[in-house]
N, C-alpha and C positions, 0 to 999 in steps of 0.2 A: 378713807381709802384702805385696802389693806396693809400696811406696815411690817417695818421688820417685828414690830410689838407682837402684830399681827400670829406671822410666823412662832413664835417664843411661844403662845398660847396653843397655835394647831399642834405643837413640837410637844406638848406640855400634857394636853389633853391628849394623845396620840397614846403616847407613854403611860398615863392611868389608865389608858383602857388597856393596852397591856398586859398591865398589873395587873387588874381585877381577875385576867383569866386563871381556872384553880390549874390550870393543863402551859408545860414549858411553847411558847412562842414566839416565831424568827419571822419574821421580817427580810424575806431576800431579793434580790434586785433583776433583772432577766442576765445578768454577767457573772451573777452566783456572787454576790459579795454581801453579808452581814447589813442589814440596813439596822435594824432594830431586835433587840430582843427583852421581854421581861425580866422579871425578877425567878419566876420558876426553871427559867433556863439557864439562867446564872447559878440557879442552884443544883439543874441538874447534868448541866457540865463543869462543877466546881470550877468555875470561873469568874470572869467579874465582863460587864457590859466592854465597858474602856477597854480591854484584852482583846474582846472580838468582831468589833464593828468595824467594817473596811476590811475586815477578810476572806476568804474565799469560805463557803461551804465548805469544804472538802476539810476545811483543817479540824474540823469537826467529825470525823470518821477516819478509821484508821487508815494506816498511807497506803495498805492492799489493797481496800474497796474505792481508791479517791481518784483513779484513771479511768474504772468505770463509772463512776457515781459521775462523773462528769460529762461524759459521755452522753448517761443517758438526762443530765439534765438538760444541756442544749437540744437535744428531742423534743423536753417537755416543752421549753421554752419557745420553738417554732408554734404549738396550739396546744397554750396554756387549758387546761381542765379542771374540776375539781374530782381530784385522786387521792386513794389511800392505798399506803401501800403495810403491809404486817411482816414481826419479825421472819414469817419465814422465807419470805424471796434476801433472806438474808443476811438483814441492815445491820447494823451496829454501831455504837457512837461512841466517842470518845472521850474519855473525860483529859484537866487538865494534870491529874494523877500518871496517867497514861494507863489507866483502866480501861477495858473495853465492856458494854452492856449492850442484850438486844433493844431495836428500839421500835415501836409502829408510829409511822407519819400519816397527817393527813392534809394533802397539797391543794391550797385556795388559793386562784387567781385572784387578785385583786384589780377590778374591773376598771379602765379606763385611767389607771397609775403610769406617767408619760414614765417613769423608768421600770416597767414591765415589773410590778412586785409581785411576789406570792409572797401567800402564808403559811408557813408548816409550823402545824402542830404536834411537838414530840412527846411521846412517852415512853416510858422504858417500859419495857412486853415484858411482863412478869402475868401479867393474867392469865393467861391462857394454858402455861404450864401448871399455876394455880387452882386452875380449874379439872385441869389433866389428875391433876395427883390427887384434889379432894377426892373429886369421885371413886381414882379407883381405890379409895379409904375408905370404903363402904361405911363402914360401921362410926369414922369420926366426919363424913361428908358434910352433913348440914350445920354446922359450926364452923366445916372451914370454907365453904361456899360462903356464909352470911359474912365471915369476917374478910370477904371481898369488898372492896367498895363499889367496885363496879355493879351497873346490875346482873344478874344474872341466873337464866329462867332453863329449865333443862324440861325433854317431850320425849312422849315412846315413838315408837315405831311408827304410829300412825300419826305425827305431828302435835300430839294434844298435851298440854303441860301436865308434868307429874312434879316438878320442883319450881318456887321461886325463889331467890333471897330476900333478904329484908330490903336489899334499894332495892331489886326490881321491884319488891310488892310499892313502893313509896313511886315508882315511876310508872304504874302503871291505875295504882288505884285501888288496885283489887288485894284481899289478901292470898294465900296461897291457899287453902280451903276450897273457898270461890272459884279460883283458878283452875285448880287439880281438875283433870279428864275435859278439858272443853280446849275446841280450838286455839292452835299458836296466832293465828292470825286475828281471834276474834278477842285474846286475852292481851296482843300485842298488834292494833290494828294498825299497819303502814301504808305512805302511800310515797310515791318518786316525789322528789324534791322539786325536780324541773317540771314533770306536769303533772301533779296533782290523783295522778292516775293509784288507784290501789295496788297494791304489792300481792306476790303469794308469800304460801310461807315464808319467812327466811331458811329454815332449816328442811325444806321439797329439796331443794336437791345436795346436802350434804347427804339426808337419807336413803336421796336415791343412788349417789355415787359414793358415799362412805368418801368424802374425801372433804379436807377441810374445808370452809369457803370462808370471804371475804378480804379486807372490812370492805363491807359498800354502806352507801349513803342511802336515808330514809329520813322521812316524816315521819313521829308519830303521831297520832289523831288527837285532836284537841278535846279535852275531856271537859265537859259545860264547865264554867267560868273561870278555865284555864288556856292557856296560849298553848297551841302543839311544841313538839319539841325534837330537834334534828338528832341523828344518830346518825355512829358508825357500828356496827354487827358482825361479829365473826360467827360462825360455826365450827360446830368440832363434831366429829359423831363418836357418840357411846357404843364400846363391842362390848359384849359379856365376855367367859374367859375361852370360849371356843373365837371368837372371833365376830362371832354375826352383832350385825347393829339392832341395838336394841333401840336407840332411839339419839340424838344429840342435843348438846350442849350452846347455848345462844348467847353469849357474851356482847353486852348491851355499853357502850361507850358515850353518853350523852356531850353532844358538840353544838348544843346550841348557842353559849357563849363564843367559841370558836366562828361562828356561822355568821355572829349578831358583829364582833371584831372586824371580816371582812365585808360586812358591810356598808360600818363606818368606812373602815379607810377605804372603800369603792366609792361613799359620796362624796368625803373628803379630796379624793384624788379628783371628781366627773364636778365639784361644785366650786363656789368662789364663798368664804368663808363670809364676808362682811355679810351677802342678801339673800345666801344659799340659793341663789339659783345656779344653772349653769356653768361650769365655768367657757375657759376660749376654747381650752382641749378638747372637748368633751360636745361641744358647739359644734366644732371643726368635722366631725368623726358623722354626728347627725348629718352633716352639711353633705357629707360624703357619701351616705346612707341614698339622701335625695336625691343626690345626679345619679347613682344608681339606679335608682327607682324612676326614674324621668327616662333615661335610656333605655332597661331592661320592659319596662309597662306603661312608657308614652304616657306618664303623668304630668300634671302642672303643682309646681310649689313656688314657692313666694320665700324672697329674701329681703325684711330693714334692718336697713343700717341705722341706728337710733343711737344722736350724741341730743349733749341736751345745752341749751342755751342759756346763759346765766348762773351757770351753776358756782365760776371760779367766784364768782361774787361772794355767793354763801360761804364758801370752802373759806374765804381773802378776811370776810368781813367778823364770820361767827368763831371760825377756828375748822380745824377736822373732824373731830366729835359730831358738829351740828352738822355737816355734809355729808357724813356718813348714814347720819339720824336724814338725812333725807334723800339721797339714793337707797334706803332701805322701804321709805313711805312711797316713792315715786315706783316700785320692784311690785310693790302690790298693787298697786296702782294700774299698772300696765297688766300683771297679771290677771285682773277682775276684769279686761277688756279683751283676752285672748280666747280660743277655743283650748279643749283641753287636750288635744290633740297638738297643740302648737309649743314650740317653743319659746322661751324665751332668757338670754344672757348677757350675760355683765361683761364684756370684753375687754372691760379693762378703763380706768379710770371716771369716766361719764359716759361711757359706750356703751351701746344694749346692741343685740342683737335679735332678732326674730326670725323663724323660720317656723313660714306657713305652709305645712304638710296638706295636699290633697289642694290648694286654695288657688283657684284664678285669680287671672290679678283685679279683676272690680273686687271682687271680695277683699282683697289682700290692702288695695287701698281704704276702703269701709275701714277695716280692723285700726291700719294706720293712723287715717281722719281722727279714728273715736281716740285712737290713743293720744294722739296729736293733743285736740281741744282738750279732755282730760288734764292733761298737762298742765296745758297757757291758765285751764281756771284753775290749776290748785293753787290753795298757797299755805307757802313752809312757815310757819311761828317758831321765833328764837327767841324769846327771850320776849321782851316789848316789841320788838321786831319781827314784821312781815316781809315774803318773801318772795314776788312770783318767777317764777321760769317756764321755758319756754322748752319746745325741741325739734330739731330739721331730721327731718327721715329720709335713706335713699331707699328706695325699692327697685328691687330686680326681680325679674321671671326666672323660674327655673324651670326649661325645657328641655327635650332630646337635644343633643349637641352638645350641650354643655360638659364638659368632662372635668376641669381643674377646682376643690375650692375656693383656691385662691383666685382665684378668676373673680369668683362670684364674688368673694369679699371686695374686691377691688372694684369690683364696678359699687357696690351698695356704697362703699366709700365716699365714693366719686358723687357718685349721687347725691351722698349726703352732703358731700362739699357743696358740692351747688345749691345746694335749700342754704345753706348759710349765708352763704355767698349773696343769696337772690334775698336778707333778709330774715331768716329764720321761720321758725314757727309753723315748714311748710313742708310738703310731703314734694318730693323731685321722683321723677321715673327714670331709670338710667335708659338713655337713647342712644346706644354705640355707633360714631361715624363709620369709625373703623375698622377692619377683623386684624391691620395690626398692630394697628393704637392697643387695642385690647391685649395683646398677649404678651406686652413689653412689661418688663415685670418693674418692681416700685426702686430700684437701685440703676437700669438703663433711663430710669426717667430722670434721676437726677441727672445723670452723665450727661445724657440730652439738653439736660436745663443748664449744666453749666460752660458746654462747648455754646451753647445761643449765647449767652450771657457774654462769653470769651469772642465768640466769632459772628456778631451782631445776625446768630439764626432769628430772631424774632423780630416781629412786624408788628404795628401800630396798627391798629383799627382807631375810627373817629366815630360816634354816634353822637346826632345833633340832638339841643335838646330848644323845643318848638316855646317860645313864649304866649304866651295867656294872653286874653283880652286886660290881665293885670300884672303885666311880667314889664322886666324893664330892656325892652330889645337893641336898643342900640347898636350893639355886638351881636354877633354871630357865639353860642356855648358849644363845647362839645364835649363828649367826655371821652377819654381815650383806654380804648381795652385790647389787652394783649392777647395773640397770637404767635404760635411758632409753626416760623415756614417746615413745611413739606418738599423733599426733592423731587413726588409726585405727585398733583391732585393740588384740592384745598388747605392751610393751612387748616391747624387744629386749633382748635377753639380750651381756652383754659382748663377747662373740667378734666383733658386728657394730663393735665402735666400739671397743674399747678397743687395738686394734693398730695403727689411725690415730692415736689418741692418744698411745700409746708413741711412735709413730715422730714426731711433732710435738711432743714435750715436754712434753703437756699433763696428765702423772701426778700428778706433787703438786700439780697446781690440781684435780683430781677426789680426791686425801685430804683435804684443806682444805676443800674442800665437804663429803664423806662424816663427817665428824669434827665439823664445825660441826652439821648436822641431827643426827646422833647425844645429843650434848651437848642440844641444846633440846628433842627430845623424851625423852628418858631426864629430863631434870627438868620437865619436866610431870607425867612418871608420877610420880614421885618424892613433888611435891608433889601427885599427888590421891591419895598410898596412903604418907601418912605413917607409916613404920614399920614398914615392910613391906621386908622382904629385898632389892634392886633386882635383877634377871635380870644375868646376865654376858651384853656383847654383844660379839663379838670385829669388828676390825676391821685388814685386811687393808692393810697400807704397802707400795706399794709400791718395787720397787729402786730406784728414782728419788730417793724422797723417802728411804729410809733410807740411803744415802748423798749426800744433797747437803746436810746439814748443820744443818736446821733446825730437825728434825721437833719437837723437842725444844719449842723455844719455840713453835709451833700447837699442840701441848698444852697448854703453860702458859698460852699466852692462850685457847684454849676453855673452861678449867676452871675460871678464876677467876673466881670470885662465881658459877658454875652452882652447881644443887641436883644434885651426882651426888656419889659416891661415888666414887674414882680408884680404885676394885679393880673396880667395873664395868662399868669397859672395863679388854677383854685384845687386845695389840698383839701382830699376826702378823708376822714378817719371813721371808722365804723363806729358804731352805739358799741358794738361788744368790745374793742377795745377800749373803752370809754370807759366798760362795767370794770373790763380785765384792770386798768390800772388806770384810775380818774386822776390824780396827780399827775402824773407823768405825760397822759393826753391833753389837760388844761394847757403845762408848761408848752406842749409843741405849739399849741394853738395858738397862744400870746405871743410866742415869737415869731412864727408864721406872720400872724398878723399886723404882728411891729414890723415886720420883714418888707410891708407892702404886698403880701402874698392876698388873693382871697383861704377861706378856707369853709368846707362843709361838712355836716357831719349828714351821715348814710346810715340807710336803716331805720329810722326814728319811728318807735314805736315795737320795736321786734322784743324788747325788753322793758317797755313802761321807762328805763331811765330816762327819756329826751323831758318829761313829763318835770322830773325832778331838779335835774344840772341843767341847764340849757338856760338860765339867765346867768351863770356865774362863768360864761364860756364866752372867749373871742371867737363867735362863728356867722359866717355872711348869711349862708346857707343852708337849709333844714332839706334833707332829701327822707318823702316817705318812704317807708319800706313794702317792696314790691308785695306784700303779700296779701296787703291792708289796700294796696292798689287795685290789683288783681280783681277782690270783691267787691268794692264799688257797686256797682250795677247789679247786682243781689242784694247783697250782705248788709241789713241796717245798722249793724255793729261796725263793719270796717266802714262804713260809711261817717259814722260819730266818730270811730280816732281819729279821722281822716279829716274834718271838718273839726276834732279839737286839735291836732298836731297845727293844723295848717292859721289857728284862729292862734296861739301861744305862738308861733311864731313871727306874725306878723306882731302882736302885743310886743315882742321883746327886737321888733326893727329888723325879720332875719327874712329873705326873700324865698319862699316853695318850692318846692319840685318832688312831682310827681313821678315816679317811675315807672320802667315793665306795660305803658301804657300797649294794649294790641289791641283793642277792638272800638269802634269809635264809642260808643257808649258810656264806654268810661273815658274816655277826653270828655264828654258833654259832662258825663259828672264834676269833673276837676273843674271847669269852669264855673258852673254852678257854684262848687264852695270855694271858688275864689280862688285856690292854686295857680303860682303865679309863672312855669311850666311846668313842661310836660317831656318825656323821655321813653322811650319802646319803640316798637317795631310798628308799630302805626302810626310813629311819628318819622321815624327814617330806619332805615337800616344800617348797622356800619359799613364805613366802606376806609378802602387805606387812606390813613391820615393824610400824605400828598396828595392825593387826591382831592381830599375835602379841604387844607388847606386853599391847596392851587386853585379853588374855583374863586377864591375871599377876594378882595379889594379892586384896584384898577391893573392899568395892565403890567407889568412887571417891567422892572428899569434895566436898562442891557448894563 
């Protein structure tokens, strides 16, 4: 991960880049504050970086020019572009000793910079006056022009070269003799920086109008074996004693390195320093562009939100350097399976975003599934250990009608959470239930969750588990599911509010509410049905609750004095919690078991941790991950995994549960394999908890 050390490294690389420039360079943010400068700038203004950094750029101008410059800067900031300004506009610099000097400035916006940085390349404007003076002294012109470090060319009235100084010979790769009499466009072939189209003779307008021109930007076409050069050009007319125009002088400044710096700064501003992928800010800009395209042209795109399963285990076991290397390797693996027009971004930590432009949903699902399979099959070796990770991916189609990038990202995050909650290593399409629910902000959801905890605004639902031929069916079993009550309509499913609750640290509070309500309702049922075996109720404990350290105190506190048999409660923890903190997970399972409660490990098979640690855990039930169960009828690998998990569970004396059973053929496969219980929509849909247990036992006692 990019830590503070990475930021310092990036800052040092930036300073080295600036200091390598032959010109004075300053970086100025959108407020006009100097953010950085190089040594050449320190020398030009006779000051130090420490004295200038953080001050307004107007501090480098004479006081009489500051107000005008501040207004011009504010106007420029509304639509920054590459722009050159010559000393002819009256620009003057101010040194620390109070002396003034004419300057020429080239401005280049740093594309993608959150601070709105603009790079200013500053030079003392002595070249033009030196050229004019040298030309005026015809007897000394050659020597004087050769003494000027910038390339200088002069033409006759027709635009043909009649002189080049030594710097111009080096720039063009031609001698003065070979260039004399040739058109300037031939000796100095220029193209537009933006379009690449050929430009007319830079002296043509000056020869026609007699007015000095520039600076203007252009690219010098590359000679064989060399790269093109970025140039700023200024032109001045040459007149005879009568005032007639006899030619033009062209002064060239090579700004290739300045343009390189601007590109590097833009890259740093828009890319993740660890992986080299696009960063979150640039990803959101591209997403906004895709939304506009969908609205204007009715195109179709797709957004994928990817979260790695099992990454924390590598990071914790091997350290951040290993985790960073794994992120780099997986980034390359994902890029290889994406189209050239697609964007892959690291959004933070082990989360990635994929923007698939001009991509219909079936194609997006195929690309995402190829990436999911590639990650699941990848093995990361560090030292003598080999690790496997997986990916949960949420997919959202982008079509006309969707306006805000934040809404699309939140929807994709929600779908990713559901994929993770469903066992990981799977893809989840986002399916909005209600428009109102989709438009709530993350903070609004957090506030709603807090109110629901405090005011009993949640609803408990129960989904039955069916004992198969091999199961122990002495008493009914249910898994509790949470819903959030709405004033009108059906309660909201967890996908709408749990992502925000998780991000805001509210999961332990929700678990506390669920346990309290469950114990109260089971106590009421037990008092109404004395002597009747109570149902077993499975409660999911969030990873944050498992690793928080106070889960057992919560259980003891709720069971104390309650008319509930501890074995009526089965606490489920996920394989991801076990991977993240194996010691805390194992300790909690032992204490729950000792208290008489039942325990289960859910999502088994997501990261294959179950095969290696099950024998050391106090667990009664093993729940096979949903993505494995769903594939039983069509995928021989999934059947092999389910069979292996079932056999391992039985060897260890555990009972097994297959979840997300949605088709009869999947249920038949579970029976053939020998799984003990089945759970899913094909078995029974969730119903209110009170209704589910109200149908059990004998008649209620008065």
